[in-house]
C-alpha positions as CSV (number, residue, x, y, z in Angstrom):
1,M,-6.9,46.8,-37.8
2,K,-6.2,43.7,-37.6
3,T,-2.7,42.7,-36.0
4,T,-1.2,39.7,-38.0
5,M,2.1,38.3,-37.0
6,K,3.5,35.2,-38.6
7,L,5.6,32.6,-36.9
8,A,7.6,30.1,-39.3
9,V,9.4,26.7,-37.8
10,I,11.7,25.8,-40.5
11,A,14.6,23.6,-39.7
12,T,18.1,24.8,-41.3
13,A,19.1,21.2,-42.4
14,L,16.0,19.2,-43.7
15,T,15.8,15.6,-42.4
16,P,13.6,13.7,-44.7
17,F,10.9,13.6,-41.8
18,A,11.2,17.3,-41.6
19,A,10.7,17.3,-45.4
20,L,7.5,15.3,-45.3
21,A,6.4,17.9,-42.3
22,Q,6.6,21.2,-44.6
23,D,4.1,19.6,-47.2
24,N,2.1,19.1,-44.4
25,E,2.0,22.3,-42.6
26,I,-0.5,23.0,-39.7
27,N,-1.9,26.7,-39.6
28,I,-3.4,27.9,-36.4
29,A,-5.3,31.4,-36.4
30,Y,-4.9,33.4,-32.4
31,L,-7.9,35.6,-31.9
32,A,-6.4,37.8,-28.7
33,S,-9.7,40.0,-27.5
34,S,-6.8,42.5,-27.8
35,S,-3.1,41.9,-29.5
36,Q,-2.1,45.3,-27.2
37,N,-2.9,43.7,-24.3
38,G,0.2,42.3,-21.9
39,F,-2.1,39.2,-20.9
40,N,-3.1,38.5,-24.4
41,Q,0.5,39.1,-25.7
42,A,1.8,36.3,-22.9
43,I,-1.1,33.9,-24.5
44,Y,0.6,34.0,-27.8
45,E,4.0,33.7,-26.1
46,G,3.1,30.4,-24.9
47,I,1.5,29.4,-28.5
48,Q,4.4,30.3,-30.2
49,R,7.0,28.7,-27.6
50,A,4.4,25.6,-27.8
51,A,4.5,25.8,-32.0
52,A,8.6,26.4,-32.1
53,E,8.5,22.6,-31.0
54,Y,6.8,21.1,-34.1
55,D,8.6,21.2,-37.5
56,N,5.5,21.8,-39.2
57,V,3.2,24.7,-36.9
58,N,2.6,28.1,-37.9
59,V,0.3,30.6,-36.1
60,E,-0.6,34.1,-36.9
61,I,-2.6,36.5,-34.3
62,F,-5.6,38.6,-35.2
63,D,-6.2,41.6,-32.9
64,G,-9.9,41.7,-31.7
65,E,-9.3,45.4,-30.6
66,F,-11.4,44.5,-27.2
67,S,-14.5,44.5,-29.3
68,A,-17.4,41.4,-30.3
69,P,-18.1,42.5,-33.6
70,V,-14.2,42.6,-34.7
71,Q,-13.8,39.1,-33.4
72,F,-17.1,37.9,-34.8
73,S,-15.8,39.3,-38.1
74,Q,-12.7,37.8,-37.7
75,V,-14.4,34.1,-37.4
76,E,-16.3,34.3,-40.0
77,D,-13.1,36.0,-42.5
78,L,-11.1,33.0,-41.6
79,V,-13.6,30.1,-42.2
80,A,-14.4,31.6,-45.9
81,G,-10.4,32.5,-46.2
82,Q,-9.8,28.3,-45.8
83,R,-6.0,29.0,-44.6
84,F,-6.6,27.8,-41.4
85,D,-6.8,24.5,-39.8
86,G,-7.6,25.6,-36.1
87,M,-8.0,28.3,-33.9
88,I,-7.3,29.8,-30.6
89,V,-9.8,31.7,-29.5
90,T,-9.3,34.4,-26.0
91,P,-13.6,35.4,-26.4
92,N,-14.7,39.2,-26.1
93,D,-18.2,38.0,-25.9
94,T,-18.4,35.1,-24.6
95,V,-22.1,34.2,-25.7
96,G,-22.1,36.1,-29.2
97,I,-19.2,34.3,-30.7
98,A,-20.3,30.9,-30.2
99,T,-22.4,31.0,-33.3
100,A,-19.7,31.9,-35.9
101,L,-17.8,28.8,-33.8
102,E,-20.4,26.7,-34.5
103,D,-20.1,27.8,-38.0
104,A,-16.5,27.2,-37.9
105,T,-16.1,23.5,-36.3
106,A,-18.9,22.2,-39.2
107,A,-16.1,24.0,-41.8
108,G,-13.6,21.4,-39.9
109,V,-11.7,23.9,-38.5
110,K,-10.7,22.7,-34.9
111,V,-11.4,25.6,-31.8
112,A,-9.9,25.9,-28.7
113,A,-11.1,28.7,-25.9
114,T,-8.3,30.0,-23.5
115,L,-9.3,32.1,-20.2
116,F,-12.8,31.9,-20.3
117,P,-15.5,29.0,-22.2
118,I,-17.8,29.9,-24.8
119,G,-21.2,29.4,-24.2
120,T,-24.1,31.1,-22.5
121,D,-23.0,29.3,-18.7
122,L,-19.2,30.5,-18.0
123,T,-19.3,28.5,-14.9
124,N,-19.3,25.5,-16.9
125,M,-15.7,24.7,-18.7
126,E,-17.0,21.6,-21.0
127,P,-17.6,22.5,-24.3
128,Q,-21.0,24.3,-25.7
129,V,-20.1,24.6,-28.7
130,E,-20.2,21.3,-30.8
131,G,-16.7,20.3,-31.9
132,L,-15.1,22.6,-29.6
133,V,-11.3,21.0,-29.3
134,T,-10.6,22.2,-25.4
135,T,-11.1,25.3,-23.0
136,V,-8.1,26.2,-21.3
137,A,-9.5,28.6,-18.0
138,S,-10.5,28.1,-14.8
139,D,-14.2,29.7,-13.4
140,P,-14.3,33.4,-13.2
141,S,-16.4,33.2,-10.6
142,I,-14.0,31.3,-8.6
143,G,-10.9,33.7,-8.8
144,A,-13.4,36.3,-7.7
145,A,-14.9,35.1,-4.5
146,R,-11.2,34.2,-3.2
147,Q,-10.4,37.8,-4.1
148,A,-13.0,38.8,-2.2
149,E,-12.4,37.0,0.9
150,E,-9.1,38.2,1.3
151,V,-10.7,41.5,1.0
152,V,-13.6,40.5,3.8
153,A,-10.3,39.3,5.5
154,F,-8.5,42.7,5.9
155,C,-11.7,44.3,6.2
156,E,-12.7,42.4,9.7
157,D,-11.7,44.9,12.6
158,K,-13.0,48.0,10.1
159,D,-16.5,49.3,10.1
160,P,-17.4,50.5,8.0
161,C,-14.8,49.4,5.7
162,K,-15.0,51.3,2.6
163,V,-14.0,49.6,-0.7
164,V,-13.7,50.8,-4.7
165,V,-14.3,48.0,-7.1
166,L,-12.4,48.0,-10.3
167,I,-13.4,45.9,-13.4
168,G,-12.7,45.6,-16.9
169,Q,-15.8,46.3,-18.6
170,L,-19.6,45.2,-17.6
171,V,-20.7,44.6,-21.2
172,F,-18.4,41.6,-20.7
173,P,-20.3,38.8,-19.3
174,F,-17.3,37.5,-17.9
175,D,-16.6,40.7,-16.3
176,N,-20.1,41.0,-14.8
177,L,-19.9,37.8,-13.2
178,R,-17.2,38.8,-11.2
179,N,-18.6,42.1,-10.2
180,E,-21.7,40.2,-9.3
181,T,-19.4,37.7,-7.3
182,F,-18.2,40.9,-5.4
183,Q,-20.8,42.0,-4.4
184,S,-22.0,38.4,-3.5
185,V,-19.6,37.5,-1.0
186,L,-18.9,41.0,-0.2
187,G,-22.4,41.6,0.8
188,E,-22.8,39.3,3.1
189,H,-20.7,41.2,5.9
190,D,-22.3,44.9,7.4
191,N,-19.2,46.7,8.0
192,I,-18.7,46.5,4.2
193,E,-19.6,49.1,2.1
194,I,-19.1,49.2,-2.1
195,V,-18.3,53.2,-2.4
196,A,-17.6,53.2,-5.8
197,T,-17.7,50.9,-9.3
198,G,-15.1,52.1,-12.2
199,E,-14.6,50.3,-15.4
200,G,-10.8,50.2,-16.2
201,N,-10.8,48.3,-20.0
202,Y,-7.7,46.5,-18.7
203,S,-6.0,49.6,-19.3
204,P,-3.7,51.8,-16.7
205,E,-4.7,54.7,-18.2
206,A,-8.4,54.5,-18.5
207,S,-8.2,53.0,-14.7
208,L,-6.3,56.4,-13.8
209,T,-9.3,58.6,-15.1
210,A,-11.7,55.9,-13.3
211,M,-9.8,56.3,-10.0
212,Q,-9.8,60.2,-10.0
213,D,-13.4,60.4,-10.5
214,I,-14.1,58.1,-7.9
215,L,-11.9,60.0,-5.4
216,Q,-13.2,63.3,-5.9
217,S,-16.0,61.9,-3.8
218,N,-15.0,59.2,-2.1
219,R,-11.3,60.1,-0.7
220,D,-12.5,57.8,2.3
221,V,-11.3,54.5,0.8
222,D,-9.9,51.7,2.8
223,V,-9.5,48.6,-0.2
224,V,-9.6,49.1,-4.3
225,L,-10.4,45.6,-5.3
226,S,-9.8,44.7,-9.1
227,N,-9.8,41.9,-11.2
228,A,-6.6,43.2,-13.0
229,D,-3.5,44.4,-12.2
230,Q,-3.3,46.7,-15.2
231,H,-6.3,48.6,-13.6
232,L,-4.1,48.7,-10.1
233,M,-1.2,50.8,-12.1
234,G,-3.7,53.7,-12.6
235,A,-5.3,53.3,-9.5
236,E,-2.1,53.2,-7.6
237,I,-1.1,56.7,-9.7
238,A,-4.5,58.1,-8.5
239,I,-4.5,57.7,-5.3
240,Q,-0.6,59.1,-4.6
241,D,-1.8,62.3,-6.8
242,A,-4.9,62.6,-4.9
243,G,-2.2,63.1,-1.4
244,L,-3.2,59.7,0.0
245,D,-1.4,57.2,1.8
246,L,-0.8,53.7,-0.5
247,E,0.0,52.0,2.4
248,D,-3.2,52.6,4.4
249,I,-5.8,51.2,2.0
250,Y,-5.6,47.5,0.4
251,L,-5.0,46.6,-3.0
252,I,-5.8,43.4,-4.6
253,G,-5.4,43.0,-8.5
254,G,-5.8,40.1,-10.7
255,G,-3.4,38.2,-13.4
256,L,-0.5,38.2,-11.6
257,N,2.3,40.3,-13.7
258,Q,5.7,40.8,-13.0
259,I,4.8,44.3,-12.3
260,A,2.3,43.5,-9.4
261,I,5.0,41.0,-8.1
262,D,7.4,43.9,-7.8
263,A,4.5,46.2,-6.4
264,I,3.4,43.0,-3.5
265,R,7.2,42.8,-2.7
266,S,7.3,46.5,-1.7
267,G,4.6,46.9,-0.2
268,A,3.0,49.3,-2.4
269,W,0.0,46.4,-3.4
270,D,-0.9,43.8,-1.1
271,A,-2.1,40.5,-3.2
272,S,-3.1,39.5,-6.3
273,L,-4.9,36.3,-7.8
274,A,-2.6,34.3,-10.2
275,Q,-3.0,33.7,-13.5
276,F,-0.6,31.7,-16.1
277,P,-1.1,33.3,-19.4
278,R,2.0,31.7,-21.2
279,S,1.5,28.0,-19.6
280,M,-2.4,28.9,-21.3
281,G,-1.4,29.5,-24.7
282,E,1.3,26.5,-24.6
283,A,-1.7,24.1,-23.3
284,A,-3.8,25.7,-26.5
285,L,-1.4,25.0,-29.0
286,N,-0.6,21.2,-27.8
287,S,-4.2,20.3,-27.5
288,M,-5.0,22.0,-30.9
289,I,-2.0,19.8,-32.5
290,A,-3.0,16.4,-31.5
291,A,-6.7,16.7,-31.9
292,I,-5.8,17.8,-35.3
293,N,-3.5,14.6,-35.4
294,G,-6.8,12.5,-34.3
295,E,-5.5,12.2,-30.9
296,E,-7.7,12.3,-28.0
297,V,-7.3,15.3,-25.8
298,E,-9.1,16.8,-22.4
299,T,-12.0,19.0,-23.0
300,W,-11.2,20.9,-20.0
301,I,-7.4,22.1,-18.8
302,D,-8.1,23.8,-15.5
303,E,-6.1,26.9,-15.8
304,S,-5.3,27.2,-12.0
305,K,-3.6,24.4,-11.9
306,L,-0.8,25.0,-14.2
307,G,1.2,26.8,-11.9
308,D,2.7,26.5,-8.2
309,S,1.6,29.4,-6.8
310,P,-1.4,29.6,-4.4
311,V,-4.8,31.2,-5.7
312,V,-4.0,34.8,-4.1
313,V,-0.2,35.9,-4.1
314,T,0.4,37.7,-1.1
315,T,3.9,39.7,0.6
316,Q,4.1,36.8,2.4
317,W,4.3,34.1,0.0
318,L,6.9,36.0,-2.1
319,E,9.0,36.6,0.8
320,E,9.4,33.2,1.3
321,N,9.4,32.5,-2.3
322,P,11.9,35.5,-3.2
323,D,13.0,34.0,-7.1
324,Y,9.5,33.4,-7.8
325,E,8.9,35.4,-11.5
326,A,5.6,35.8,-13.2
327,E,4.8,34.5,-16.8
328,W,4.0,38.1,-18.1
329,Q,5.5,41.4,-17.7
330,G,2.2,43.6,-17.6
């Protein structure tokens, strides 16, 4: 079912300028890959925060349900409805949705992408859809490589070093790219063995089940490498339920939510790839409004540079930065 929420920013005492703005309202749709997902919710929070700085900007969120067909249909319906001036999209299918968004831009709707570029090349941040305003993202293979390099460092003195990979969904092009990057980097080291790969679907519950299944035949695990902190939340429970010592296993996730920060500080987890969803949403909304107003905008905003932490956040860095907080809860 489509989930919608609306933020209307209306001044309590309208000045002549604000009154004029109300006659020229700008409506922006945020097409979340899933409105139930914490990362997407944080992007939308950033969109809302940025929208609140304008007198005439309204935003709504639409639930993509982690389904490529659902999100494709949403684009078609919104274009046909002619109610929105722009769309900010966190895509479920970065390739398949391109056709629908080409129709949107041809109809005069401004489009921006968040988290991933839209098109066939996930490493190309420049617009691959004609008319796309901006992409607020980073090359997912770069982050995945940095995570894998941290695993290589941990495994240096272990032979064999047995690794479990928890990925979102291998049907997603971006998760395939991440998984291939993990395999490529780790595969260069003879002492490292990927013993199992599970799909967590960005859900602690699904990750718990996946990790329980893996541990039934692979109890001797040294590393859990995941692209998402939500996966480690489930994996942690499965490890403890199996009677294994959590401190003996190196856990590295992705997204850097507050749950991850607390877990790393406590010593339960070891690291997380930093991401900044709220800042991503703010940057996308501001670029969208600038483009609608006829201003020139950057076609690519590097998400990895929106925050002030290192690419991979570790216990040591958090000890040196005790007041650091994540942009999203988890």
